[in-house]
N, C-alpha and C positions, 0 to 999 in steps of 0.2 A: 647471387651469393647464397650458399646453403647455411643452415644453422651451425654445422661443424666449422665451416670457414669463418663464420661470425665469431664463434667461440675462440678460434685460433687467433683472430684479429684482435681480440681483447688484450692479449699479451702486449701487443704494440701500444695499445691504449694505455695500459698500466705503466709501461716503462717509458712512456713519453716519446716513443719512436714511430708514432703514427703520422703518415703523410696525409695530405689533404684528400687524395683519392681514396685512401682506405677509410678515412673518416666519413667521406660522402657515402661510400658503399655500406659501412656499418650503420650509419644513420638511416639510409634507405631501407636496408633489410629490417632494422629494428622497427621502423614505422609500419611495416606490413606484417610483422611477426610478433604476436603478443608475448610469447615466452622470451624471445631475444630482446624485445623492448624493455621488459622488466629487468633483464640482465644488464642492459645498458644503463638504466637508471641506477642500478646498484653500483655499476662501475663509476658513474659520476659522483656517487655518494661518498666514497672513501678511496683514496689512492694508496698505492703500495707505500709511498713515502710517509703518508700519515700513519699507516699501520706501524711502520718501523719506528717512527718518532715517538709513539706511545706504547711501544711493545712491553716495556716493564709494567706499566699500569694495566695493560690488557691481560698479561699473563698472571699478575698477582691479584686480579679481580678488583682493582681500585678505580677503574674507569666508571663513569656514570652509566647506568643500564642502557640508555638509548645509544650512547657512543659504542659501547661494547657490542650491542646488537648490530650496529652498522659494520663493525669489524667482522663479526660472525658472517654477515652476508657477503662481505668481501672475500673472506676465506672460502666460502662455498663456491666461488667462481674463479679464484686465483690460485692455481696449482703452485706457483712459485712461492707465494706468501705462506701457503699452508705448509710447504716443506720447510721454509725458514722458521716459522713459529714452532714446528715440531722439533727442529734441530736446537732451537733456543731453549725449549723446555728440557730436552735431554742434557744440554750443557749445564743448566741449573741443577738438575738432579745429580749429575756427575760431580759437580762442585760441592754439593751438600754431602755426598758420600765421602768425598776426599777429605772433607773437614770434620769427619766424624771422630769420635774418641779413638785415639791411636791404639789403645789397648784392645778395643773392640775390633778394630781393623786387623790387628795381629791375630786375634782369636779366630777370625773368619778366614785367615790365609791358609791355604793347603800346606801340610807339613813339608811336602817336597819343595815348595817355593821357599819356605823358611830355611830349610837345609841348604838349598842352593845359594841363598843370600849369605848365610853364615859362612859357607865354604868360600865364597868370593871375598869376603872380608878377611878370613884367615889366610888366604893366598896372597894378600897384599902385604 
């Protein structure tokens, strides 16, 4: 098993779809490869489910520092969780923007958009 195959196999580990053969191959490779061994220890430290269960606390910074550091290590090796956390943060930012002062939102709107909205109201 190569290091690239090892890294690809971690996805099965994270999602709980790892069969006994893959587990044996990952363990054997990690035992003989120091960098991959460190990755496997990180993989055992925090699962994707744990990250998702505590996502609010992680994103708002209220997790204890040691737990937050474990999540950071997980995100360093889990592409799927990294994308999920990024999407979650964008969603929060969008929700905050949407709940902004309505007058400020209107001020920020392009004139063309306001005219189009007003025209559609008048056409009804």
